[in-house]
C-alpha positions as CSV (number, residue, x, y, z in Angstrom):
1,M,-147.4,6.6,11.9
2,Q,-143.9,7.8,12.6
3,L,-142.1,9.7,9.9
4,A,-138.7,8.5,8.7
5,C,-136.0,10.9,9.6
6,M,-132.3,11.5,9.2
7,N,-129.5,12.6,11.6
8,L,-127.5,15.6,10.4
9,K,-124.1,16.6,11.6
10,I,-122.3,19.6,10.1
11,L,-118.6,19.5,10.8
12,L,-116.0,22.4,10.7
13,P,-112.3,21.7,10.8
14,F,-112.2,22.8,14.5
15,K,-115.6,21.9,15.9
16,I,-119.1,20.5,15.3
17,F,-121.2,23.3,14.0
18,A,-124.6,21.6,14.3
19,E,-125.9,18.2,15.2
20,K,-129.6,17.6,14.5
21,A,-131.8,14.6,14.8
22,S,-135.2,14.1,13.2
23,V,-134.3,15.9,10.0
24,L,-137.1,15.4,7.4
25,R,-135.2,16.7,4.3
26,I,-132.0,18.4,3.2
27,V,-131.2,20.6,0.2
28,A,-127.6,21.2,-0.7
29,G,-125.7,22.8,-3.6
30,T,-123.1,21.2,-5.9
31,R,-121.4,22.3,-9.1
32,T,-124.2,20.8,-11.2
33,G,-127.0,22.4,-9.1
34,S,-129.0,21.8,-6.0
35,F,-130.2,18.4,-4.9
36,G,-132.4,17.1,-2.1
37,L,-132.1,14.3,0.3
38,L,-135.0,12.4,1.8
39,P,-134.6,9.7,4.5
40,H,-135.0,6.8,2.1
41,R,-132.6,8.0,-0.6
42,L,-129.8,5.7,-1.4
43,D,-126.4,6.3,0.2
44,C,-124.3,8.9,-1.7
45,A,-121.5,11.4,-1.5
46,A,-121.3,14.9,-3.1
47,A,-118.8,17.8,-3.3
48,L,-120.5,20.9,-2.1
49,V,-120.0,24.5,-3.3
50,P,-120.4,27.7,-1.3
51,G,-124.1,28.4,-0.9
52,I,-127.1,28.0,1.3
53,L,-127.8,24.6,2.9
54,V,-131.5,24.0,3.9
55,F,-132.7,21.4,6.2
56,E,-136.1,20.8,7.8
57,T,-137.1,19.4,11.2
58,E,-140.5,19.1,12.7
59,A,-139.5,21.2,15.8
60,E,-137.6,24.0,14.0
61,G,-139.2,24.0,10.5
62,E,-136.8,25.1,7.7
63,V,-133.3,26.1,8.8
64,Y,-130.8,27.9,6.6
65,V,-127.1,27.7,6.9
66,A,-124.5,29.4,4.7
67,V,-121.7,26.9,4.0
68,D,-118.4,27.0,2.3
69,E,-117.2,24.3,0.0
70,G,-117.0,20.8,1.4
71,V,-118.3,17.3,1.2
72,L,-121.6,15.6,2.0
73,V,-121.9,11.9,2.8
74,K,-125.1,10.0,3.4
75,T,-125.0,6.5,4.9
76,G,-128.3,5.1,6.0
77,A,-130.1,7.6,8.2
78,D,-126.9,9.6,8.9
79,V,-125.8,12.6,6.9
80,L,-122.4,14.1,7.5
81,I,-121.5,17.4,6.0
82,S,-117.9,18.6,6.4
83,V,-117.2,22.2,5.3
84,R,-114.5,24.7,5.8
85,N,-116.8,27.3,7.3
86,A,-120.5,27.8,8.1
87,I,-122.7,30.7,9.3
88,G,-126.1,30.1,10.8
89,G,-129.0,32.6,10.6
90,I,-132.6,33.3,10.0
91,D,-132.4,36.1,7.5
92,L,-131.9,34.6,4.0
93,D,-130.7,37.8,2.4
94,K,-128.0,38.2,5.0
95,L,-126.9,34.6,4.5
96,H,-126.6,35.2,0.8
97,E,-124.5,38.3,1.4
98,A,-122.3,36.3,3.8
99,V,-121.7,33.6,1.2
100,E,-120.7,36.2,-1.4
101,R,-118.5,38.2,1.1
102,E,-116.9,35.4,3.1
103,F,-116.8,32.3,0.9
104,L,-116.8,33.3,-2.8
105,N,-114.2,36.1,-2.4
106,L,-112.0,33.8,-0.4
107,D,-112.1,31.4,-3.4
108,E,-110.8,34.2,-5.6
109,Q,-107.9,34.9,-3.2
110,E,-107.1,31.2,-3.0
111,K,-107.0,31.0,-6.8
112,N,-104.5,33.9,-6.9
113,V,-102.4,32.3,-4.2
114,R,-102.4,28.9,-6.0
115,S,-101.4,30.6,-9.2
116,V,-98.4,32.3,-7.5
117,L,-97.4,29.0,-5.8
118,T,-97.6,27.2,-9.1
119,K,-95.3,29.7,-10.8
120,L,-92.9,29.5,-7.9
121,E,-92.9,25.7,-8.0
122,S,-92.4,25.6,-11.8
123,G,-89.5,28.1,-11.5
124,F,-87.9,26.0,-8.8
125,I,-88.3,22.8,-10.8
126,R,-86.8,24.5,-13.9
127,R,-83.8,25.8,-12.0
128,F,-83.3,22.4,-10.3
129,A,-83.4,20.6,-13.6
130,A,-80.9,23.0,-15.1
131,F,-78.7,22.6,-12.0
132,H,-78.9,18.8,-12.3
133,H,-77.9,18.8,-15.9
134,E,-74.7,20.9,-15.3
């Protein structure tokens, strides 16, 4: 009896990070927690948070990938994961450190940048509105 499998493709903005066939299961993280995908699961889409993505193949066993935030889409046997950055590796501790160092700190920097940009935009709009009323 042949096992049902999925095709996994992990995409980065500038390249294909990984393309795997015969994937038995996938575990990904969202804001509400981790969830698993099996081949016969209904089609779905999910927003991913920075964390560890796990997938299993017969040939490689469990594979761990540190991923930044992104999106997962499952259609039929195909699973497409598009993330801003990904780091492959075997040592789970080092991958957790990489997630914290590379992805979570960047989110804090982005929040600060967005906050500054919001203040600049609101100041510009306020001045423009005052200029328009003169």
